[in-house]
N, C-alpha and C positions, 0 to 999 in steps of 0.2 A: 504494500500500500504506500507507494511513494508519491504522496500528494500533500498539498497544504489546504487547510480549511479553517475559516474563522467564523465564530458565531458569538452573538450577544446573548447573555443569560441574565434575565431580570425576573422579578416576581413582586407580588404584593404591592401593586400600583395604588390600590384603594382610591381610585378616582371618585371624586364627590365627597371626600372626607370633610366633615364640618368643623373639626378642631374645637369640639365642645369642651366646656369646663375651664376655659381661660377667661371668661367674662368679657369676651371680645365679639360675641356673636353678631352684633349689628354694626360693627365698626368698619372703617376702611381697611384697617389692618387685617380684620377677619377675612375680608374679600381677597386681599393679597395672599394670605396664607392658604386659602382654598385654591387659588389659582396656582400656587407653588407646585402642587402635585402634577398638574398638567405640564407646567414648565419643565419639571424634572424629566418627564417622559419624552418631551420634545427634544431635550438634550441627548437622551439615549438614542433616539432616531438619528439625530445629527452625528453622533459618534459612530453609529453603524454605517452611515454613508461615508464619512470622512476617513474611516479606518478600513473600509473595504470589507465589511463583514459579509459572509455568504448566506447567513440565516440568522433569525432571532427566535429565541425560545422564552416564552413568558409562562411562568409556573404558578398560575392561579391568583385569585383575588384581584382581578382587574378593577372591579368596582367595590364600593363600600356599602354592602347590604342594599338598602332600598334607595340609594342615591344615584342609581343609573338613569339619569334624565335623558330624554331624546337628544338634547344638545350635546351631552357628554358622550353618548354612543356615536353620534355623527362625527364629533371631533376626533375620537379615537380611531374611527374608521379611516378618516382622512390621513391621520398620522401613520397608520399602518400601511396605507397605500403609498405614502411618501417614502417609506423605507425602501420600497422597490425590491425587496428580497423575500424569500419564503419565511413566513412567520408561523410558529406553532404555539398553540395556546391550550392549556388545560384549565378546567374550572376548579375552584376551591370552596371553602365553607362560606365565604362572603358573596360569591357570585355563582353558586350552583344553579340558581334560577335567575334568569334575566328577562326583561320585559320586551325588548325590541328586536329579538332575533330575526323574525320574518320581515318586519317592516323596515328595519335599518340593518341590512346584512353587512358582514365584513367584506372587504375587497377580495378579489380572486387569489391574491398571494397569501391569504391567511387560511390555515387549517386549524379548526378547533376540534380537539379530541372528544369523542363521545364517552358514554358511561361504561363501555367495554374497551379493552385494550385495542389500539390501532397502531399501525406501523406505516411510516411514510419515508420513502427513499429521497435523498437529496444528492443528486449526481450519482456517480458510480460507486462511491466508497463510504457514504454516510447514511445513516437512518436515524429518524427520531421516532421513538415509541412513547405513547402517552395514553392517559386515561383521566376522565373527569369525574367529579363528585356526582353522585345520584341524589344526594340529600345534603342540606347544610351540616348535618351532624353525621358525616360519613364514618361508619364503623368498619368498613371493609379494609383489609390490609392491601391497599392498592399496589404497593411496591412489590409484594410477593407475587403479583399477577403478571409482572413485566419480565420479559427476557429478550436478550439481544440476539442478533444473527452473527454467528462466527464468520469472520472474514470482513465484516463491516465495522466501522467505528459507530457505536451505538450511544445515542443520547436519550436518556429516559426523562420525560417531562411529567412530573407528578407533584401534587400539593400534599405533603405528608409530614407527619410528626415522628422524627427519629428519637427514640427514647433517651439517648445519651445527651441530647441537647434540647429536650422538650422544655417549653415555657409554661406548661400546665394546661394546655388546650389540646388534648390528644385526639385530634381528628385524623382519620386514616392512619392509625398508629402502626409503626413498624420498628424493627431493631436493626442494628448494623448487620446482623447475620442474614437478614432478608435481602440485603443489598450486595452481598458477595457471591461470586460464582454464578452470575446470571448473564454473562457475556455482555454486560453493560459497562461502557468505558467512562461515562460521565453521567452521574445522577443530577439532573437539573431540578432541584427541589424548591418549593415555596412553602410558606406558612410561618417560619421563624423569622422575626423581623431583625434579628441581629446577624450581621454578616459573619458567616462561619464556613470554613473549609473543614468538614468533619473528617474526611479521609482523602488520601491521594492514591489509594490503591484498593478499589477503584476510586475515582474522584467522586466525592459526595459533597455537594456545594449548596449552601443557602446564600444567595446574594444579599439578603435583607430587603427591607422595603425601600422605595425610591425617594421618600421624603419623610423625615421624622415628624411625628405629630404630637409628641409629649416628651416629658423628661424621662420617660421609660425608653425612649428611642433616640439616645444621644449619638453624636458623632456623624461622620460623613455617610451619605447614602447615595446609591446609584446602581451600577450594573457591572458585570464582568464581561470583558472581551477575552474569549478563549481561543487560543491558536492550537490547531492540531497539525502535526507534521509526521508523515510516515506512520499514521495510525495511532499516534500517541499524543497526549496533551504536552505541548512543548513550552507553553507560556500562558499565564493568566494575569491579566491587567485589570485592576479595579478602576473604574471610571466614575468619580464623584459627580453627581449631577444635581444635587439638592439646591434649593433656593435659600433655605434656612437650616442652620445647624442648631440643635438643642444642646446646651452645655450647662453642666453643673460646675461652678467655680467656687473655690474657697480662698478667701483673702484674709491674711493676718494684718491687723491694723497697727500692731506694735511699732512705735517710733515712726509712724507715717501720718502725713496730713492728706487732705482730700485730693489735692493735685497729684500726689505720689500714688495714691490708690488708682486714680484714673489712668495715669501713665502705665501702671502695671497691667490694668485691664486691656489697654490698647495693644500691649505686647502678647497677651495670652489668649485673647478671644478672637475668633474668626469674625470678620465683617458679616453682617446679616444673621448673626446668631440670636437665638432666643435663650436668655440666660436666667438661671437661678443662682444667685450669689449668696454664699454663706460667709458672714464676717466673724472672725475669731480673734483672739488675742486681747490685749489690754492697751488702752491709749486714750488720747484726748478725743479721738473721733467717736468714742463710745457715746458721749452725750448727744451729739448731733444725729447719730444713727438712730438713737432711741426716741429722740424728741421730734424729729421731722424726717422720717425715712422716705416719704414720697418725694420731697424736694431733693433729697440726696440722690435718689434714683434718677431724677431728671438731669441733675448736674453731671452724674457719671456717664449717662448714656449720650449726652449731647455731643454731637460730632463724631461719635464712635461707630455709627451705623449698626447699633445693636438694640435689641429689645430686652429690657429687664422685666421679666414676668413676675419675679418674686425675689425679695431680699429677706434673708434669715439672719437675725442678729444674735450672735453667741459671744458677745464681747463683754469686757469688764472696764470699769473706770480706770484711769491712769493713777491708781493708788496702790499702795502695798496692802493687799487684802489681809495678809497674815498679820502684819503689824496693827492694822485697824481692828482686827478681831480681838486683840488683847487689851483694847482701851476700855473706857467706862462710859463712852458717849452712846448716843442712839445708834450711830452707824455700827459700832461694835456689837451692840445687842442684836441688830438686824442680821449681821453676818453669822453670829453664833446661833441664832434661832434657825436660820436657813440651813446651816451645816448639820445641826441636830436633826432637822427634818429630812435632809438628804441621806442620813445614815439609816433611816427606817426602811422597812420592807415596802414593797409596792402596795400591798393591801393597807398597811398602816398610813402611808401617804394619802391614798384615796380616801380613807376614813376621815383624816384630818381636813382635807380639802372640802369634803362633802358636809362638813359642819356648817359651811356657808350655804344658805338656801339656794342661791343662784347656781353655785357649783354643783349642788346635789342634783340639779336637773340634768347634769351631764355625767352622772355616775357611770352609765354604760360606756360612754366614750372613754372616760378616765380608766375604767377597769380593763379596757382593751389595749391600753398603752403598756409598753414594756417598762421594766424597772428603770432602765437608762433614760427613757423618754420622760418618765415622771420626775426623776432626779434633775434632768435638764430643765424641766418646767419650774421646779423649786429654785434651781440656781438662777434661772432667768428672772424670776420674781424677786429674788434677793438683790440681784444687780440693778433691776429696774427701780426698786425702792431706794437704793443708794444714789442712783443717778438723779431721781426726782428730788431727793433731799438735798443733794449738792447744788441742784439748779434752783432751789428755793421754791419748788412747785408743791 
């Protein structure tokens, strides 16, 4: 098999994602973020064209549940036609049933696998074998139904949950033992949103989703360009295509002013990121972070081309907490009381908090928190009391 072949592997497009839960549903930013999923796929098509890909494999969840609008389907059909190469699609748990199959068909260069295993030849030396979900909660072991043809380079297109990397949503579950010895050279999988090369013998690959949608989906997103030479995978290039990167950032404020923190963020954060920033350490910035966090967020994001979605303050005043705790003033009493409470068990902390009528209404929430979370809650309250006392509030 002395030939070269290139293909793009992507999955979990989730076109129509609403980005719920950000408090942005009706804002201009919400519209931009919804459009970002389509922008990412357009860049994948651009890459397929510019890099001379011979085929594209999309391993399920093209749409996001019931968000397959006619306009979305038409847009995707045009993009698939623009690719100008054979495109192979299987359906997953989010798109096992779609609304516009007959009225808005895909272009002729697209083959969508049915609910039984199908085999499609690409040229003389490559085949793509695939199967789609029959129900949103597919329980069949689809991978175990797939086998390749000896003498051909076989790509398996399936939306499946491999137990070793499962994220807790076991649809079409399988294990690595189901993927070995089936004459499949490259398992083009979908379903897991974190980019993962599970194995290289044979290749078992999750490209991840194409645009992060929450802080559970951090980092770059996009697709793989896979090069096959003489019947073997010779190269894999990840191509980032996202419009927004979700990032969790921790910043220590010790010995820093606001300008210094902003400069640090400019070095560490990608432009166009949606950020959750956790502030730690002790310093003068503690007071302003705790008294006017919204305005601090605006000051930090200004000119950086980032979106600060959340700021978590885990800082202390620029004081010697140990020395203050040994005094006889009110600040020392606050620290000593907080430390005594932090030393208690989780249930004891909850019982004390719920002596307050308002807090008692949230007992179920408090009881569901870990011991570390409860102790952090007490520590934050202690620090907040000190800050307010220092500020004369």
